[in-house]
C-alpha positions as CSV (number, residue, x, y, z in Angstrom):
1,M,44.6,171.8,64.5
2,F,48.3,171.6,65.1
3,Y,50.3,169.1,63.4
4,L,53.5,167.7,65.1
5,A,55.7,165.4,63.4
6,H,58.1,163.1,65.2
7,I,61.3,161.2,64.0
8,S,64.3,159.6,65.7
9,D,67.5,157.8,65.3
10,V,68.5,159.5,62.0
11,H,72.0,157.9,62.2
12,L,73.0,160.1,59.3
13,S,75.2,158.6,56.6
14,P,77.5,158.2,54.8
15,L,79.7,158.0,57.8
16,P,82.9,160.3,57.4
17,Q,86.1,158.4,57.5
18,P,87.5,158.7,61.0
19,S,91.3,159.2,61.6
20,L,93.3,156.6,63.4
21,F,93.3,158.9,66.4
22,E,89.6,159.3,66.3
23,L,89.2,155.5,66.5
24,C,90.8,155.1,69.8
25,G,88.6,153.7,72.6
26,K,84.8,153.1,72.1
27,R,84.6,154.6,68.7
28,L,86.6,151.7,67.2
29,T,83.9,149.1,68.2
30,G,81.3,151.4,66.9
31,Y,83.1,151.9,63.6
32,L,83.4,148.1,63.2
33,N,79.7,147.7,64.0
34,W,78.7,150.3,61.5
35,K,80.9,148.7,58.7
36,K,79.6,145.3,59.5
37,K,76.0,145.8,60.2
38,R,74.5,149.3,60.3
39,N,76.0,150.5,57.0
40,N,73.8,148.0,55.3
41,Q,70.7,148.9,57.2
42,M,70.8,152.7,57.6
43,K,70.2,154.1,54.1
44,P,70.3,157.7,52.9
45,D,67.7,157.0,50.3
46,A,65.3,155.8,53.1
47,L,65.7,158.9,55.1
48,E,65.4,161.1,52.0
49,T,62.2,159.6,50.9
50,L,60.8,159.6,54.4
51,M,61.6,163.3,54.9
52,H,60.2,164.2,51.5
53,T,56.8,162.6,52.5
54,L,56.9,164.2,55.9
55,K,57.4,167.7,54.4
56,Q,54.5,167.1,52.0
57,K,52.4,166.7,55.2
58,K,53.4,170.4,56.2
59,P,53.7,169.8,59.9
60,D,53.7,172.9,62.1
61,H,56.6,171.6,64.0
62,I,59.1,168.7,63.9
63,V,60.7,167.1,66.9
64,I,63.7,164.7,66.6
65,S,64.3,162.4,69.7
66,G,68.1,161.8,69.4
67,D,70.8,160.0,67.7
68,L,71.5,162.3,64.8
69,V,75.0,160.9,64.2
70,N,76.8,157.7,64.9
71,L,80.2,158.1,66.5
72,A,80.0,161.8,67.4
73,L,82.9,162.8,65.1
74,E,83.4,166.5,64.5
75,K,82.7,165.9,60.8
76,E,79.4,164.2,61.6
77,F,78.3,167.1,63.7
78,T,78.9,169.5,60.7
79,Q,77.2,167.0,58.3
80,A,74.2,166.8,60.7
81,R,73.9,170.6,61.2
82,N,73.9,171.2,57.4
83,W,71.2,168.4,57.1
84,L,69.1,170.1,59.8
85,I,69.5,173.5,58.1
86,A,68.2,172.0,54.9
87,Q,65.0,170.6,56.5
88,N,63.5,173.6,57.9
89,N,64.0,176.8,60.0
90,P,65.6,176.0,63.6
91,Q,62.4,177.6,65.1
92,N,60.3,174.8,63.5
93,I,62.4,171.8,64.7
94,S,63.2,170.8,68.3
95,L,65.9,168.3,69.1
96,T,67.1,166.3,71.9
97,F,70.4,164.1,72.1
98,G,70.8,160.5,72.3
99,N,73.6,158.2,73.3
100,H,75.3,158.3,69.8
101,D,75.3,162.1,69.9
102,A,77.3,161.9,73.3
103,Y,79.3,158.9,72.2
104,V,82.6,159.7,73.9
105,R,83.6,162.1,76.6
106,G,83.2,165.8,75.6
107,A,80.8,165.0,72.7
108,F,77.7,166.2,74.5
109,Q,79.2,169.7,75.0
110,K,80.2,169.9,71.5
111,A,76.7,168.8,70.3
112,C,75.1,171.5,72.5
113,T,77.3,174.0,70.6
114,Y,76.6,172.7,67.1
115,F,73.0,172.3,67.5
116,Q,72.3,175.3,69.9
117,P,69.6,176.8,67.5
118,W,67.6,173.6,67.7
119,I,67.7,173.4,71.5
120,K,67.3,177.1,72.3
121,S,64.7,177.6,75.0
122,D,62.1,180.3,75.1
123,F,63.0,181.0,78.8
124,P,66.3,181.9,80.3
125,Q,68.2,179.0,81.9
126,K,71.7,178.1,82.9
127,N,71.8,174.5,81.5
128,P,70.8,173.4,78.0
129,F,68.3,170.8,79.1
130,P,65.6,170.6,79.9
131,Y,64.3,173.4,77.6
132,M,60.9,174.6,76.8
133,R,59.6,176.1,73.6
134,I,56.0,177.2,73.0
135,R,54.6,177.0,69.5
136,D,50.9,178.1,69.3
137,N,49.2,176.3,72.2
138,I,51.7,173.5,72.4
139,A,54.6,173.4,74.9
140,I,57.6,171.3,73.7
141,I,59.9,170.4,76.5
142,G,63.3,168.7,75.5
143,A,64.9,166.6,78.2
144,S,68.2,164.8,77.6
145,S,69.2,161.3,78.7
146,A,72.5,161.4,76.5
147,I,75.7,160.5,78.3
148,A,79.0,159.0,77.3
149,T,79.1,155.3,78.4
150,P,81.8,152.6,78.5
151,L,82.3,149.9,75.8
152,F,79.2,147.9,74.9
153,Q,76.9,150.2,76.9
154,A,74.1,152.4,75.4
155,S,72.4,153.5,78.5
156,G,71.1,157.0,79.4
157,Y,70.7,159.1,82.6
158,F,68.2,161.5,84.0
159,D,69.1,163.3,87.2
160,K,67.5,165.1,89.9
161,Q,68.5,168.6,88.5
162,Q,66.7,168.0,85.2
163,A,63.7,166.6,87.2
164,K,63.5,169.9,89.1
165,I,63.5,172.0,86.0
166,L,61.1,169.6,84.2
167,S,58.7,170.0,87.1
168,Q,58.8,173.7,86.8
169,F,58.2,173.7,83.1
170,L,55.2,171.2,83.2
171,T,53.7,173.5,86.0
172,K,54.3,176.6,83.9
173,A,52.8,175.1,80.8
174,E,49.7,173.8,82.7
175,T,48.9,177.3,84.1
176,R,48.9,178.5,80.6
177,G,46.5,175.7,79.4
178,L,49.1,174.3,76.9
179,F,49.3,170.8,75.5
180,R,52.5,169.5,77.0
181,V,54.9,167.4,74.9
182,V,58.1,166.0,76.5
183,I,60.9,164.6,74.3
184,I,63.6,162.2,75.5
185,H,65.9,159.7,73.7
186,H,65.7,156.7,76.1
187,P,62.2,155.2,76.6
188,P,61.0,156.3,80.1
189,F,59.1,153.3,81.1
190,H,60.3,150.1,82.7
191,H,61.4,146.9,80.9
192,A,61.7,148.9,77.6
193,T,65.1,147.7,76.8
194,S,67.8,145.3,78.1
195,W,69.9,146.6,81.0
196,H,72.8,147.9,79.1
197,K,70.5,150.2,77.1
198,K,68.2,151.4,79.8
199,L,67.4,154.8,81.3
200,W,69.1,155.2,84.7
201,G,67.2,157.7,86.8
202,I,63.9,156.7,85.3
203,E,62.1,157.2,88.6
204,H,63.1,160.8,88.8
205,F,61.5,161.2,85.3
206,L,58.4,159.3,86.0
207,K,57.8,160.8,89.4
208,V,57.7,164.2,87.9
209,V,55.4,163.5,84.9
210,K,53.0,161.4,87.0
211,H,52.6,164.0,89.5
212,H,52.3,167.1,87.2
213,G,50.7,165.2,84.3
214,C,51.8,165.5,80.7
215,E,49.7,165.0,77.4
216,L,52.3,163.3,75.3
217,I,55.9,161.8,75.7
218,L,58.1,161.0,72.6
219,H,61.3,158.9,72.5
220,G,63.5,157.0,70.3
221,H,66.4,154.6,71.0
222,T,64.6,151.3,70.4
223,H,64.0,151.8,66.7
224,L,60.5,150.5,67.3
225,P,57.1,152.2,66.6
226,T,55.6,151.6,70.1
227,L,52.9,152.9,72.2
228,N,52.8,152.6,76.0
229,I,50.5,154.1,78.5
230,I,51.5,155.2,82.1
231,E,49.0,156.1,84.9
232,G,49.4,159.7,86.1
233,E,47.9,161.0,89.3
234,T,45.1,162.7,87.3
235,S,45.2,161.1,83.8
236,K,46.8,158.6,81.5
237,I,50.0,159.6,79.7
238,P,50.8,158.1,76.2
239,I,54.5,157.4,75.6
240,V,55.2,157.1,71.8
241,G,58.2,155.5,70.1
242,V,59.2,155.4,66.5
243,S,61.4,153.4,64.2
244,S,64.8,154.7,62.9
245,A,64.2,157.4,60.3
246,S,67.0,155.7,58.2
247,Q,66.1,152.0,58.5
248,S,65.8,150.4,55.2
249,F,63.0,147.9,54.2
250,G,63.6,144.3,54.8
251,S,65.9,144.6,57.8
252,K,65.5,143.0,61.3
253,K,64.1,146.2,62.7
254,P,60.9,147.9,61.2
255,P,61.5,150.1,58.3
256,A,61.8,154.0,58.5
257,S,58.7,155.8,59.7
258,F,57.5,158.9,61.2
259,N,54.8,159.9,63.6
260,L,52.3,162.6,62.8
261,F,50.1,163.9,65.8
262,A,47.0,166.0,65.1
263,I,46.4,168.0,68.2
264,E,43.2,170.0,68.7
265,Y,41.5,171.7,71.8
266,L,37.7,170.9,71.3
267,H,34.8,171.0,73.8
268,H,37.0,172.0,76.7
269,Q,39.5,169.2,76.3
270,W,42.5,168.1,74.3
271,H,42.2,165.7,71.4
272,C,45.2,163.9,69.9
273,Q,45.4,161.4,67.0
274,L,48.5,159.5,66.3
275,Q,49.1,158.8,62.5
276,R,52.0,156.5,61.7
277,Y,53.6,156.8,58.2
278,G,56.2,154.3,57.2
279,I,58.0,152.5,54.2
280,I,56.0,149.5,53.0
281,N,58.2,147.9,50.4
282,H,61.6,147.7,48.7
283,N,60.5,150.6,46.4
284,N,60.5,152.9,49.4
285,E,56.8,153.6,49.1
286,I,55.3,155.2,52.2
287,A,51.9,154.8,53.6
288,C,49.8,155.5,56.6
289,I,50.1,152.3,58.6
290,E,47.8,153.1,61.5
291,K,45.8,155.9,63.1
292,I,45.1,155.8,66.9
293,D,43.2,158.3,69.0
294,L,45.2,158.9,72.1
């Protein structure tokens, strides 16, 4: 049995105080939004409690589907890197980036540098994404939808070049008989979000996974614990979302939660059970909310 834990949208706090220069452009609206709204919703104690419970489950690997930070400040990247180091060995955590990690021009490249140990592929490649890491009989493929966007936009993009590499990785993993998990920040199914938050290039992504097949797709972005199924050419493919790992109880969005997947190859086929654990009250108590056989 392989246990895979999934969190997303950490939005690590407290937010370092930005300089006036750093608040130029899009970061100003993001900063005001944080001070007015998110600062009261994204709580360090919720994240701390969630991670404490997650570690008690002793997962074999943790995947984080983006939005570690808020405004992609240099100090935030340093803070997030230190937080990741405190969680586990980089070999045991796989990461992809969200729109907040690539909040402004140049931030994506900086994120790739700061978080290189957590996105390091097991196979030589020119570009950081997609990458593939093999842990036991599980292939973890990290794709990126993170791009810098204009004001009031939070969309993502998946291009043909990534689709080509994703196709190669899915084929390689299939020939080895591995359970294939793809992580991406923006939800890769239609009508998942409003237009200004959607994934552009979604057809490039769906064409590849439907053709080659995939056992599991994990995403974040919506801050919702969702389950959607798409029809591949040979099998159904579950797409699973999760609420923000820092969301406090009693807010508009569901409180912080993590997904735990129990994956096993039995009787010549893969079996995967989704277990959702989340905060259930103002005391930050965490319980298993539901179990679903995928």
